[in-house]
N, C-alpha and C positions, 0 to 999 in steps of 0.2 A: 504494500500500500504506500503510495507516494503522498506525502503531506508537506512538501516543501514550498508549495505555492498556494496562495489563498484564492482559489477559483471562485469562491462565493462572492468575494468583493468584486472580482472581474464581471461576474454575471450581474451583480447589482448595478455596476457602472453602465452596463448595456441597457438595463431596465430604465435607468435614469435618462441616458442619452437618447433613447428611442421613445420617451414619454409614455412608457407602459405604466398605467395607473393601477391595474388590478391583476393580482396573481390568484388564479383558481388552483386549488391543490387538495389532494388527499395527502396529508403530511407523511413524510418518511424521514427517518433519522439522518439519511444522507443529505437531506435538504434543509436541515435545522438551521444552519448558519445563514444561508441566503434568505430563508423565510424570516428569520429574526431581523436581518437588515431591512427587509421590506416592511415588516411590522413596525419597526422603530422610526420609519420615515412617514411623516404626516401626509405626504403626497401620494402614498401608496395604500392600497387596500388589499387584504388577503381574504379570500372567500374560501372557507373550508367546505369541501364537497362531501356528500355521502357516497358518491360513486364518480369515477373519473369521467364517464361520458357526459355528466352534467356540465363539466368544464368546457367541453366542445361547444355546447349551446350557449353558455355564458360568454365565451370568447367571441363567438360570431355575433351574438347580440350586442356586445360592447362595440364591436366594429360598426355594425349597422347604426348604432346610436352615436357614432362619432368619437368613440374612445378606443383605447388599446389595452389588450390584456395578453396574458400568457398562461399556459397550463403547465404546472409542475406536478410530477407524479413518479411512482416507481414502475419498473417494467411490468410487474404483474398486473398493473392497472390498464396496460395498453389493450389487453384482451377485451376489457369492458367498453372500449372506445370504437371498435371496428365499425359498427353500423353508423354511429354518430359522425364518423369521419366523412361521410358523404355530404354532410352539411357545409363545411367550409369549401369543399370542392364545387358543390352546386351553387352556393351563394357567392362564390369568388371572393372569399373573405380570408384574411390572414389568420393563421392559428399556430403561433410558435409554441413549441413544447420543449421542456427540459425534463429528461427522464433518467432517473438513477437506475442503473442496471443491477439485477440480481440473477442468481442461477448460474453463475460462472464457476470456474475452478475453485474448489474449496467451500462451496455453498453448503451451509449447515442445515438448511431448511429445504427438504426435497420438494415442497409445494411451490417453491420459487423457480425451480429448474425449467419446467416446460415453457412457460411464457417468457422467461429470460432468454431462452434459446430461440424462440420464435418471434420475439418483439420486432426486430429490425426487418426481417423478411415480411412479416404481416403488415407493418406500417408501410413499407415500400409497395406492397401489393395494393394498398389503398390509396396510393398516389402521394404519400408523404415523402418529402425529401429528407433523408436522414444523414446525420454527421456523427461519427463515433469519436468521442474524446477519450483517448487512452492515457493522456498525461495531463496533470493538473494545469499546466500552463496553456493547454489548448482549449480548455472549456470556455473561457470568456470569448476568445477569438472566434470559435465555432458558433457560439451562441449569437454573437454579433452578426456573423454571416447568415445564420438561420433566420434571425429576425429581419435582416435586410431583405432576404429572399422572400420571406412570408409577406412582407409589406409590398414589395415590388411586384411580385407575381400573384399576390392575393391567393395564397395556398397554405396548406399545412406543412410545417417543417418540424424537425425534431433533432435535438442534440441528445445523444445517448451517452451518459456519463458512465464509463466503464467501472465495473466492480473493483478493478485494480485501484481506482481512485477512491472510491467510497469505502472499501474494505469489506471483509467477510464478517458476517454476524455469526456468533457461535451460540448454539442452543444446546441445553442439556436434555438428554432423552431419558 
């Protein structure tokens, strides 16, 4: 696990520079720092979702209402979003996503493995442009690129933050 670079601050800088006002999320431990930065900023709002697909509708609705949002979630939640991803495609609305990956080498929770392995392929099949961040110093740059593309092309994009960055969670059985 690489922890030499503060990627959360980089992502928060992108949020600020792109005037993203709302972060829709099903919180994940890997997102804690960036969500805290957003929560501490009075110009940002965090909307905690009961399920990830709600975030797709919220982000598209914000766009249609003249605001900008982003969806932050864990890879296991991408499976919940598959049908909802037709919304940004058909509405020609930007939907930038930041996704912390699970199910990689050393994963201690077997329930995380299937969607962790399928997330990128599934998202791409739904027309989402994906970027894989494997080093902490790449996360902010790739999120900047993903938000730029989402706004310019009015489409869904995702930065997949490797489990090598987030770390492996250990569970006692």
